[in-house]
C-alpha positions as CSV (number, residue, x, y, z in Angstrom):
1,M,-6.2,-9.0,4.8
2,K,-9.4,-9.3,3.1
3,G,-11.1,-6.9,4.9
4,G,-8.2,-4.4,3.7
5,Y,-9.0,-5.7,0.0
6,N,-11.8,-4.6,0.1
7,I,-11.5,-0.6,1.4
8,G,-9.0,-0.5,-0.7
9,V,-11.1,-1.3,-3.7
10,R,-13.5,1.2,-2.6
11,L,-10.5,3.6,-2.0
12,I,-9.2,4.0,-4.8
13,E,-12.8,5.0,-6.5
14,D,-12.4,8.2,-3.9
15,F,-8.7,8.9,-4.8
16,L,-9.3,9.0,-8.3
17,A,-12.8,11.3,-7.7
18,R,-10.4,13.8,-5.1
19,S,-7.1,13.6,-7.2
20,N,-6.0,14.8,-10.3
21,V,-3.8,12.2,-10.5
22,G,-3.1,10.8,-13.8
23,R,-2.3,6.7,-14.7
24,C,1.0,6.5,-13.5
25,H,3.8,5.1,-16.4
26,D,6.3,3.5,-14.3
27,F,6.3,1.6,-10.9
28,R,8.6,4.1,-9.8
29,E,5.9,6.5,-10.3
30,T,3.1,4.8,-8.4
31,A,5.5,4.4,-5.5
32,D,5.7,8.2,-5.2
33,V,2.3,8.6,-6.1
34,I,1.3,6.6,-2.8
35,A,3.9,8.2,-0.2
36,K,3.9,11.3,-1.4
37,V,-0.2,11.5,-1.8
38,V,-2.3,8.4,-0.8
39,F,-0.8,8.5,2.5
40,K,-0.9,11.8,3.2
41,T,-4.5,12.2,2.0
42,Y,-5.6,9.1,4.3
43,L,-3.4,8.9,7.0
44,G,-1.7,12.5,7.5
45,K,2.0,11.0,6.9
46,T,4.8,10.8,3.8
47,P,6.7,7.4,3.7
48,S,9.9,7.9,2.3
49,V,10.6,5.2,-0.5
50,T,13.4,3.0,-0.2
51,N,15.5,0.0,-0.4
52,W,14.1,-0.7,-4.3
53,N,15.6,-3.7,-6.0
54,A,17.8,-3.9,-9.5
55,A,15.6,-4.6,-11.4
56,G,13.2,-1.6,-10.1
57,D,10.3,-3.6,-8.9
58,E,10.1,-4.0,-5.7
59,F,10.4,-1.0,-2.7
60,S,9.8,-0.9,0.8
61,L,8.0,2.3,2.8
62,I,8.9,4.1,5.7
63,V,6.7,4.9,8.0
64,E,8.2,6.8,11.1
65,N,4.9,7.3,13.0
66,N,3.0,5.4,11.7
67,P,-0.7,7.2,13.2
68,L,-2.2,3.4,13.3
69,M,-0.5,2.6,16.6
70,D,-1.3,5.3,18.7
71,F,-3.3,4.2,21.8
72,V,-2.2,0.7,20.7
73,E,-0.5,-1.8,23.0
74,L,-0.7,-5.3,21.9
75,P,-1.6,-7.8,24.7
76,D,1.3,-10.7,25.6
77,N,-0.5,-13.3,24.1
78,H,-1.3,-11.6,20.5
79,S,2.6,-10.1,20.1
80,S,2.9,-12.0,16.9
81,L,-0.1,-9.3,15.7
82,I,0.8,-7.2,13.1
83,Y,-2.1,-4.4,13.9
84,S,-1.7,-2.6,10.6
85,N,-2.2,-5.3,8.1
86,F,-4.6,-4.3,6.4
87,L,-2.4,-2.2,5.1
88,C,-1.3,-4.4,2.8
89,G,-4.3,-5.2,1.7
90,V,-5.6,-1.8,1.1
91,L,-2.5,-1.2,-0.9
92,R,-3.4,-5.1,-3.1
93,G,-7.2,-3.7,-3.5
94,A,-6.8,-0.4,-4.9
95,L,-4.1,-1.2,-7.0
96,E,-5.6,-4.1,-8.6
97,M,-8.2,-1.9,-9.7
98,V,-5.9,0.3,-12.0
99,Q,-4.6,-3.3,-13.1
100,M,-1.7,-3.8,-11.3
101,A,-0.8,-6.6,-9.2
102,I,1.5,-6.7,-6.6
103,D,3.0,-8.2,-3.3
104,V,2.4,-6.4,0.0
105,K,3.9,-7.2,3.4
106,F,5.2,-5.9,6.5
107,V,8.6,-6.2,7.3
108,Q,9.4,-4.2,10.1
109,D,6.5,-2.8,13.2
110,T,7.3,-0.5,15.9
111,L,4.3,-1.9,16.8
112,R,6.4,-5.5,17.8
113,G,9.6,-3.3,18.9
114,D,11.3,-2.2,15.7
115,N,12.1,1.2,15.0
116,V,10.3,1.9,11.7
117,T,6.9,0.3,10.0
118,E,8.4,-1.2,6.9
119,I,6.2,-2.2,4.6
120,R,7.6,-3.8,1.1
121,M,5.9,-3.9,-2.1
122,K,6.4,-6.0,-5.2
123,F,5.3,-5.6,-8.8
124,I,4.4,-8.3,-10.0
125,K,2.9,-7.9,-13.4
126,R,0.2,-5.3,-14.7
127,I,-3.2,-6.9,-15.0
128,E,-4.8,-6.9,-18.8
129,E,-8.7,-5.2,-19.2
130,N,-10.8,-8.6,-20.1
131,L,-13.3,-6.7,-22.3
132,P,-16.9,-8.6,-22.9
133,A,-16.9,-10.0,-26.2
134,G,-17.7,-7.2,-29.4
135,E,-16.8,-4.2,-27.0
136,E,-13.5,-2.3,-26.9
C-alpha cells in the first residue's frame, strides 16, 4: 500500500489546485467529495456511498464497474491478490495530507468474483497540525 500512499500524498495537491472544493466539515461531506468529485475526476466513475455505521464514522464506496479491472485477469496462483489495493493507499495518503487519519480496506472485488467492488473507509481521528515553535 506504500506506493498508493505516495500517490495520494501527491494527488491531493493536484486535486486541491484543480477543484473548487473547500475544506469538508464532516466525514459525510468528505465521502460525497471522494465519490462525486475525486473518483469522477480521476477514474471517470462515481461510486455510491452506502452502508454508514450508526456512529457515522464508517462507510462503503461501491464501484459497479471498476475501470482498473478492464483487461485484467488474475492467474490461478494469484487468486488472493487484490489488484486495486493501491487505491486504499491513495485515499489514506491524500486524506492524511488534509489532516484526516482513516482506515481503508477492500471488502469485495469484482476481479475475485464479487458482484461489485467495495472499499470500506473508517474515520480514525483528525490529525493536529504541528507547527514549529514560534510559528502560528
